[in-house]
DOTORZA-938714 format. One record per atom (N, C-alpha, C): z, x negated, y negated; atom name; residue number from 1. Coordinates in steps of 0.05 Angstrom, whole numbers, plus 32768, in hexadecimal, padded with zeros to 4 digits. Each point is the difference from the previous one (the first is absolute). Layout:
// DOTORZA-938714
     z     x     y  atome  num
     Z     X     Y     CA  NUM
...
END
This chain:
// DOTORZA-938714
     z     x     y  atome  num
  7A72  7421  7D7A      N    1
  7FFD  801D  7FEF     CA    1
  8018  800B  7FFA      C    1
  800B  800A  7FE3      N    2
  8022  8014  8001     CA    2
  7FEC  8012  7FF1      C    2
  8015  8019  8010      N    3
  7FFC  8014  7FFD     CA    3
  8018  8009  7FEC      C    3
  8000  801C  7FF7      N    4
  8018  800F  7FE9     CA    4
  7FF6  8019  800C      C    4
  801D  800D  800F      N    5
  7FFE  800D  8011     CA    5
  800B  801C  7FEA      C    5
  7FFC  8017  8001      N    6
  8011  8015  7FF2     CA    6
  7FFB  8014  8013      C    6
  8018  8012  8001      N    7
  7FFA  8016  800E     CA    7
  8009  8022  7FE9      C    7
  7FF0  8010  800F      N    8
  7FF7  8016  7FF1     CA    8
  8028  800D  7FF1      C    8
  7FFF  8003  7FEA      N    9
  8027  800F  7FF9     CA    9
  7FF2  8019  8007      C    9
  800E  800F  801B      N   10
  7FFE  801A  8005     CA   10
  8014  8015  7FEC      C   10
  800F  7FF9  7FF6      N   11
  8011  8008  7FEE     CA   11
  7FF0  8007  7FF1      C   11
  7FF8  7FFE  7FEB      N   12
  7FE4  7FF9  7FEC     CA   12
  7FEF  800A  800A      C   12
  7FED  7FFD  800E      N   13
  7FE9  7FFC  8007     CA   13
  8002  801B  800B      C   13
  7FE8  8019  7FF2      N   14
  7FF0  8015  800E     CA   14
  7FE5  800C  8001      C   14
  7FF1  8008  8019      N   15
  7FE6  800B  7FF1     CA   15
  8005  801C  8007      C   15
  7FE8  800C  7FEE      N   16
  7FFB  8016  7FFF     CA   16
  7FE4  8003  8008      C   16
  7FFB  8025  8003      N   17
  7FDE  7FFC  800E     CA   17
  7FFF  801E  7FEE      C   17
  7FE8  8008  8007      N   18
  7FF9  8022  7FF3     CA   18
  7FE4  8006  800A      C   18
  7FFC  8019  7FFC      N   19
  7FDC  800B  800E     CA   19
  8005  8014  7FF8      C   19
  7FEC  8007  7FFD      N   20
  7FF6  801A  7FF7     CA   20
  7FF0  8012  8008      C   20
  800E  8015  8000      N   21
  7FFA  801E  800A     CA   21
  7FE1  8007  7FEC      C   21
  7FF9  800F  8006      N   22
  7FDB  7FFE  7FEE     CA   22
  8007  801B  7FF4      C   22
  800F  8013  8000      N   23
  8005  8011  7FE3     CA   23
  802D  7FFE  7FFD      C   23
  8011  7FF2  8009      N   24
  8013  7FF9  7FF6     CA   24
  800E  7FED  7FF2      C   24
  800C  8004  8007      N   25
  8017  7FE6  7FEE     CA   25
  8004  7FE3  8013      C   25
  8002  7FEA  7FFE      N   26
  8004  7FED  800D     CA   26
  8010  7FF5  8016      C   26
  7FF7  7FFE  8015      N   27
  801B  8002  801B     CA   27
  800A  7FE0  7FF5      C   27
  801D  7FF9  7FF9      N   28
  8004  7FE6  7FFF     CA   28
  8021  8001  801D      C   28
  8008  7FDD  7FF9      N   29
  8013  7FFA  8007     CA   29
  800D  7FE5  8002      C   29
  8016  7FF4  8002      N   30
  8008  7FE2  7FFF     CA   30
  8005  7FFA  801A      C   30
  7FFC  7FEC  7FFE      N   31
  8004  7FEB  8020     CA   31
  801D  7FEF  7FF3      C   31
  8014  7FFE  8000      N   32
  801C  7FFC  7FFE     CA   32
  8003  7FE1  8002      C   32
  7FEC  8000  8021      N   33
  8004  7FED  800C     CA   33
  7FF0  7FE8  8008      C   33
  7FFF  7FF2  7FED      N   34
  7FDF  7FEF  8002     CA   34
  8013  7FE1  800B      C   34
  7FF3  7FEE  8017      N   35
  8009  7FE4  7FFF     CA   35
  7FEA  7FF3  8007      C   35
  800A  7FE5  7FFF      N   36
  7FE7  7FEC  8007     CA   36
  8005  7FE4  7FF4      C   36
  7FEF  7FEF  7FFF      N   37
  8004  7FE2  7FF3     CA   37
  7FEA  7FFD  7FEF      C   37
  8009  7FEF  7FF4      N   38
  7FE9  7FF1  7FF3     CA   38
  8000  7FDC  8005      C   38
  7FE5  7FF2  7FF5      N   39
  8000  7FED  7FFE     CA   39
  7FF1  7FE7  7FFE      C   39
  800F  7FF1  7FEE      N   40
  7FF6  7FF2  7FE6     CA   40
  7FF7  7FDD  800A      C   40
  7FE0  7FFE  8008      N   41
  8000  7FDB  8002     CA   41
  8004  7FF8  7FE5      C   41
  801A  7FF3  8004      N   42
  8009  7FEB  7FE3     CA   42
  7FE7  7FE8  7FF3      C   42
  7FF2  7FFE  8012      N   43
  7FF4  7FEC  7FF2     CA   43
  7FE3  800A  8005      C   43
  7FF9  801B  7FFE      N   44
  7FE1  8006  7FF6     CA   44
  8003  8022  7FF1      C   44
  8013  8009  8008      N   45
  800D  8014  7FEE     CA   45
  7FF8  8016  800E      C   45
  7FF1  7FFD  801A      N   46
  7FF5  8016  800E     CA   46
  8014  8016  8009      C   46
  8002  801B  8003      N   47
  8012  8012  8003     CA   47
  7FF8  8012  800F      C   47
  8009  8005  801A      N   48
  7FFD  8016  8010     CA   48
  801D  8018  8007      C   48
  7FF4  801B  7FFD      N   49
  801C  8011  800C     CA   49
  7FF2  8007  8011      C   49
  8015  800D  800D      N   50
  8003  8013  801A     CA   50
  8015  800E  7FF7      C   50
  7FF5  801D  8003      N   51
  8016  8018  7FEF     CA   51
  7FFD  8016  8020      C   51
  801B  800D  7FFC      N   52
  7FFC  8018  8013     CA   52
  8012  8015  7FF5      C   52
  7FF3  8015  7FF8      N   53
  800B  8024  7FFF     CA   53
  8006  8006  8011      C   53
  8014  8006  8004      N   54
  800F  801D  8019     CA   54
  7FFE  8017  7FFB      C   54
  7FEB  800A  8006      N   55
  7FF1  801F  7FF7     CA   55
  8019  8013  8018      C   55
  8020  7FF9  8014      N   56
  8010  8010  7FFE     CA   56
  8018  7FFB  7FEA      C   56
  7FF4  7FFA  7FEF      N   57
  8016  8004  7FE2     CA   57
  7FF8  8014  7FF3      C   57
  7FED  8003  7FF8      N   58
  7FEE  8016  7FF8     CA   58
  800F  8010  7FF3      C   58
  7FF6  8003  7FE9      N   59
  8018  8022  7FED     CA   59
  7FEC  8008  7FF4      C   59
  8002  801B  7FF5      N   60
  7FEF  800E  7FFB     CA   60
  800E  8019  7FF4      C   60
  7FFB  8010  7FF3      N   61
  8009  801A  7FF3     CA   61
  800A  8016  800B      C   61
  7FE8  7FFB  8013      N   62
  8001  8022  8012     CA   62
  8001  7FF0  801F      C   62
  8014  800F  8012      N   63
  7FFF  7FF6  8013     CA   63
  7FE4  8004  801B      C   63
  7FF9  8012  7FF3      N   64
  7FE9  8011  800E     CA   64
  7FE7  7FE8  7FF8      C   64
  8002  7FF8  7FED      N   65
  7FEA  7FE7  7FF9     CA   65
  8008  7FE1  8011      C   65
  801C  8001  7FFF      N   66
  8004  7FE6  800E     CA   66
  7FFC  7FFF  8021      C   66
  8000  801E  8006      N   67
  7FFC  8008  8024     CA   67
  7FE3  7FF0  8009      C   67
  7FEA  800B  7FEA      N   68
  7FE1  7FFC  8001     CA   68
  8002  7FED  7FFA      C   68
  8008  7FE5  7FE7      N   69
  7FFB  7FEA  7FF6     CA   69
  8008  7FF6  8015      C   69
  8012  8002  8010      N   70
  8012  7FE6  8014     CA   70
  7FEA  800B  801B      C   70
  7FF4  801F  8006      N   71
  7FF1  7FFE  8023     CA   71
  7FEB  7FF7  7FF7      C   71
  7FF5  800F  8018      N   72
  7FEA  7FE7  8012     CA   72
  7FE9  800D  7FE8      C   72
  7FF9  8018  7FF3      N   73
  7FEB  7FFB  7FEF     CA   73
  7FF8  7FE7  7FEE      C   73
  801B  7FF8  7FF4      N   74
  8003  7FF2  7FE8     CA   74
  8009  7FDD  8008      C   74
  8015  8002  7FF9      N   75
  800A  7FDB  8009     CA   75
  8005  7FF7  8016      C   75
  8006  801D  8017      N   76
  8005  7FFD  8018     CA   76
  8017  7FED  800D      C   76
  8016  8009  7FF3      N   77
  8018  7FED  7FFD     CA   77
  8009  7FFE  8019      C   77
  7FFC  8009  8018      N   78
  8012  8000  801F     CA   78
  7FEF  7FF4  8007      C   78
  7FE4  7FFA  8004      N   79
  7FE5  7FE8  800F     CA   79
  800C  7FE1  7FF2      C   79
  7FF4  8008  7FE4      N   80
  8014  7FE8  7FEF     CA   80
  8006  8004  7FDF      C   80
  8021  7FF5  8004      N   81
  8007  800A  7FEE     CA   81
  8002  7FEC  7FE6      C   81
  7FF5  7FE5  8001      N   82
  7FF5  7FEF  7FE5     CA   82
  7FEB  7FFB  7FFD      C   82
  7FF4  8008  7FE1      N   83
  7FEC  7FEB  7FEE     CA   83
  8005  7FEE  7FF9      C   83
  7FE3  7FF4  800B      N   84
  8003  7FDE  7FFD     CA   84
  7FEA  7FF5  7FEC      C   84
  8007  7FED  7FF3      N   85
  7FEE  7FEF  7FE8     CA   85
  8003  7FDF  8010      C   85
  7FF1  7FED  7FF8      N   86
  7FF8  7FF3  800C     CA   86
  7FE9  7FF2  7FF1      C   86
  8010  7FF5  7FEC      N   87
  7FEB  7FF6  7FDD     CA   87
  7FF3  7FE8  800D      C   87
  7FE4  8000  7FF9      N   88
  7FF7  7FE6  8009     CA   88
  8005  7FED  7FE3      C   88
  8000  7FE6  8007      N   89
  800A  7FE5  7FE6     CA   89
  7FFF  8009  7FE4      C   89
  800D  7FFE  7FFE      N   90
  7FF4  8007  7FD5     CA   90
  800F  7FE3  7FF5      C   90
  7FFF  8000  7FE7      N   91
  8009  7FEC  7FEC     CA   91
  801F  800D  7FF0      C   91
  8015  7FEB  7FFC      N   92
  8010  800F  7FFC     CA   92
  7FF8  800D  7FDA      C   92
  7FF4  7FF4  7FF6      N   93
  7FF5  800C  7FEC     CA   93
  7FF3  801F  7FF7      C   93
  7FFC  800D  8011      N   94
  7FEF  8010  800F     CA   94
  8018  8018  7FF7      C   94
  8021  7FFE  7FFD      N   95
  800F  800C  8000     CA   95
  7FFF  8004  7FF1      C   95
  8004  7FF2  7FE3      N   96
  7FFC  7FFC  7FE5     CA   96
  7FEB  8019  7FEE      C   96
  7FE9  7FF0  800E      N   97
  7FE2  8004  7FFC     CA   97
  8006  801E  8008      C   97
  7FFF  800A  801C      N   98
  7FF7  8017  8002     CA   98
  7FEA  7FF9  8012      C   98
  7FEE  8012  800F      N   99
  7FE6  8002  8005     CA   99
  8003  8008  801F      C   99
  7FE7  7FFF  800D      N  100
  8007  8010  801E     CA  100
  8011  7FE7  800B      C  100
  800A  8018  8017      N  101
  8010  7FE8  8019     CA  101
  7FE7  800E  801D      C  101
  7FF2  7FF5  8009      N  102
  7FFB  8007  8020     CA  102
  8011  7FFF  8012      C  102
  8005  8005  801B      N  103
  8008  7FFD  801E     CA  103
  7FFA  8015  8009      C  103
  8014  7FFC  8019      N  104
  7FF2  8016  8019     CA  104
  801E  8012  8000      C  104
  7FF8  801E  7FFE      N  105
  801B  8010  7FFE     CA  105
  7FF4  8012  8016      C  105
  8021  8004  8016      N  106
  7FFD  8011  8017     CA  106
  8011  800C  7FF9      C  106
  7FF0  801B  800B      N  107
  800D  8020  7FFD     CA  107
  7FFE  8010  801A      C  107
  8016  800F  8009      N  108
  7FF4  8015  8018     CA  108
  7FF2  7FF1  8019      C  108
  8009  7FDE  7FFE      N  109
  7FFB  7FEB  8014     CA  109
  7FD6  7FFD  8001      C  109
  7FFE  8004  7FE1      N  110
  7FE3  8002  7FFC     CA  110
  8001  7FE7  7FE6      C  110
  7FF3  7FF0  8003      N  111
  8005  7FDC  7FEC     CA  111
  7FE2  8004  7FEF      C  111
  8009  7FF9  7FEA      N  112
  7FDC  7FFF  7FF5     CA  112
  8009  7FF5  7FE8      C  112
  7FE5  7FEB  7FEE      N  113
  8006  7FED  7FF4     CA  113
  8002  8012  7FE4      C  113
  800D  8000  7FE9      N  114
  8003  800E  7FDE     CA  114
  8009  7FF4  7FF1      C  114
  7FF2  8003  7FEB      N  115
  7FFF  7FF2  7FE7     CA  115
  8018  8017  7FF1      C  115
  8012  7FEE  7FEF      N  116
  8019  8016  7FF1     CA  116
  8003  7FF7  7FF1      C  116
  8009  8008  7FE6      N  117
  7FFE  7FED  7FE8     CA  117
  801B  7FFE  7FF3      C  117
  7FFB  7FE8  7FFB      N  118
  801B  7FF2  7FF8     CA  118
  8005  8005  7FE5      C  118
  8019  8006  7FFB      N  119
  8008  8006  7FD9     CA  119
  7FFD  7FE2  7FF4      C  119
  7FFB  7FFC  7FEB      N  120
  800C  7FF2  7FF5     CA  120
  801D  7FFF  7FFA      C  120
  8008  7FE2  7FFC      N  121
  8024  7FFC  7FFF     CA  121
  8001  8006  7FEB      C  121
  8020  8010  7FF9      N  122
  8008  7FFD  7FE5     CA  122
  801D  7FF2  8000      C  122
  8001  7FE3  8007      N  123
  8017  7FF8  8001     CA  123
  7FF8  7FDF  800A      C  123
  800D  7FEA  8000      N  124
  8002  7FE3  7FFE     CA  124
  7FFE  8001  8024      C  124
  800F  8008  8007      N  125
  8006  7FFE  8021     CA  125
  7FF7  8016  8016      C  125
  7FEB  8007  8000      N  126
  7FF5  801B  800F     CA  126
  800A  8002  8023      C  126
  800A  8018  7FFD      N  127
  800D  8004  801E     CA  127
  8023  8000  7FF7      C  127
  8004  7FED  7FF8      N  128
  8020  7FF4  7FF3     CA  128
  8006  8012  7FEF      C  128
  7FF2  7FF5  7FEB      N  129
  8012  8019  7FE1     CA  129
  7FF0  8015  7FFD      C  129
  7FEA  8002  8008      N  130
  7FF5  801C  7FFE     CA  130
  7FEF  800A  8021      C  130
  7FFA  8013  800F      N  131
  7FEA  8007  8005     CA  131
  7FE6  7FF8  8008      C  131
  7FF4  7FF3  8011      N  132
  7FEE  7FFD  8007     CA  132
  7FF4  801F  800E      C  132
  7FEA  800A  7FEF      N  133
  7FFB  801F  7FFB     CA  133
  7FE2  8003  800B      C  133
  7FFA  8008  801D      N  134
  7FDE  8002  8008     CA  134
  7FFF  8024  8009      C  134
  7FEE  7FFB  7FFF      N  135
  7FEF  801B  800A     CA  135
  7FE9  8004  8004      C  135
  7FF8  8017  800D      N  136
  7FE9  800A  8011     CA  136
  7FF5  8013  8001      C  136
  7FF0  8008  800A      N  137
  7FF1  8019  800C     CA  137
  7FF8  7FF6  8023      C  137
  800D  8008  800C      N  138
  7FF0  7FFE  801F     CA  138
  7FF6  801D  800B      C  138
  7FEA  8004  800D      N  139
  7FF3  8010  8006     CA  139
  8010  8013  801E      C  139
  8004  8010  7FFF      N  140
  8013  800D  8019     CA  140
  7FE5  7FFC  801A      C  140
  7FF0  8001  7FF1      N  141
  7FEE  8008  801B     CA  141
  7FF9  7FE9  800B      C  141
  8008  7FE6  7FF6      N  142
  7FFA  7FE6  8008     CA  142
  8014  7FF3  8016      C  142
  801D  8013  7FF9      N  143
  8013  7FFD  800E     CA  143
  8006  8016  801C      C  143
  7FF2  8016  8003      N  144
  7FFA  800D  800F     CA  144
  800C  8021  7FEE      C  144
  800B  7FFC  7FF7      N  145
  800A  8019  7FF3     CA  145
  7FED  801A  7FF3      C  145
  7FF5  800E  8018      N  146
  7FDF  8008  7FFB     CA  146
  800A  8022  7FFD      C  146
  8012  8005  8006      N  147
  8000  801A  8004     CA  147
  8003  8012  7FDB      C  147
  8004  801A  7FFD      N  148
  7FFA  800B  7FE6     CA  148
  7FF3  7FF8  7FEE      C  148
  7FE7  7FF1  8008      N  149
  7FF2  7FF4  7FED     CA  149
  7FF2  8019  7FEC      C  149
  7FFB  8016  8006      N  150
  8000  8012  7FEF     CA  150
  8006  800B  7FE9      C  150
  8026  7FFC  7FFE      N  151
  800F  8002  7FF2     CA  151
  8010  7FE6  7FF4      C  151
  7FFA  7FE5  8003      N  152
  8012  7FEB  7FF9     CA  152
  7FEA  7FEA  8001      C  152
  8000  7FFD  7FE8      N  153
  7FF5  7FE1  7FF3     CA  153
  8000  7FED  8019      C  153
  7FF7  7FED  7FFE      N  154
  7FF6  7FE6  8017     CA  154
  8011  7FEA  7FFA      C  154
  8003  8003  7FDB      N  155
  8012  7FEB  7FF7     CA  155
  801D  8001  800A      C  155
  8012  7FE3  8002      N  156
  801A  8000  8009     CA  156
  7FFD  7FE6  7FE0      C  156
  801C  800A  7FF5      N  157
  8008  7FF9  7FE4     CA  157
  8015  7FE8  800D      C  157
  7FFF  7FE2  8005      N  158
  801E  7FEF  8002     CA  158
  8005  7FF6  7FED      C  158
  801F  7FF8  7FF9      N  159
  8001  7FF5  7FF3     CA  159
  8017  7FED  7FFE      C  159
  800C  7FEA  7FFB      N  160
  8014  7FF5  8011     CA  160
  8008  7FEF  7FE3      C  160
  801B  7FFC  7FFD      N  161
  800C  7FF2  7FF0     CA  161
  8016  7FED  8012      C  161
  7FF3  7FE7  7FFA      N  162
  800D  7FEE  8011     CA  162
  8013  7FEE  7FF8      C  162
  8021  8000  800B      N  163
  800B  7FE9  7FF6     CA  163
  800C  7FEA  8011      C  163
  7FF8  7FE4  7FF3      N  164
  8007  7FED  8018     CA  164
  801F  7FFB  7FFE      C  164
  800A  7FF2  8017      N  165
  8010  7FE4  7FFB     CA  165
  8004  7FE3  800E      C  165
  8002  7FF2  7FF1      N  166
  7FF7  7FE0  8007     CA  166
  8016  7FFF  8016      C  166
  7FF0  7FFE  801B      N  167
  8017  7FEE  8010     CA  167
  7FFF  7FE4  800E      C  167
  7FF1  7FEC  7FE6      N  168
  7FF7  7FE2  8007     CA  168
  7FE4  7FFE  8004      C  168
  800C  7FE7  8001      N  169
  7FDE  7FE6  800D     CA  169
  8003  7FF7  8017      C  169
  7FEF  8001  8015      N  170
  7FF9  7FF1  8012     CA  170
  7FEF  7FE5  8000      C  170
  8002  7FEF  800A      N  171
  7FF6  7FED  8000     CA  171
  7FF5  7FF6  8019      C  171
  7FE2  800A  8009      N  172
  7FEF  7FF0  8012     CA  172
  800F  7FE4  8015      C  172
  8001  8000  8017      N  173
  8005  7FE8  8003     CA  173
  7FE4  7FF2  8006      C  173
  8002  7FE5  8000      N  174
  7FF0  7FE6  8005     CA  174
  7FF6  8009  8018      C  174
END
């Protein structure tokens, strides 16, 4: 097997989230620190992605909202500072076409199967020349964020714009 490895270009990659209180404008934030790898089997074109979002680096407009979002009611950054997504295998063509991308998402120490939506690519080399854009909706309740149910919607909207750097090809030993 020959494998091409990519690392997530942390300088250009970012993630955002938002959640909507029942009667107010949405609460939103930016995660400027996203790390991880993507691996492509050069023979089959099969691709897997393993990325992590650092909730300790979360940026929000209001200090009070940041304290709440990083606290035990929401991301619980002290207990588990990373959001991690490990994709199931997908074809390289999926990057150009877009569509669902499934995998395992870990948040607050809880891992669940999720399906995110991959946007169709706008360039010839997705991830290198333009971002690979992924978005989805996570259930707060599924990840143990069950406080404030009367005033805060269950859906957490997550968007990630990923850029990659090619770090080379690995040849398997016979």
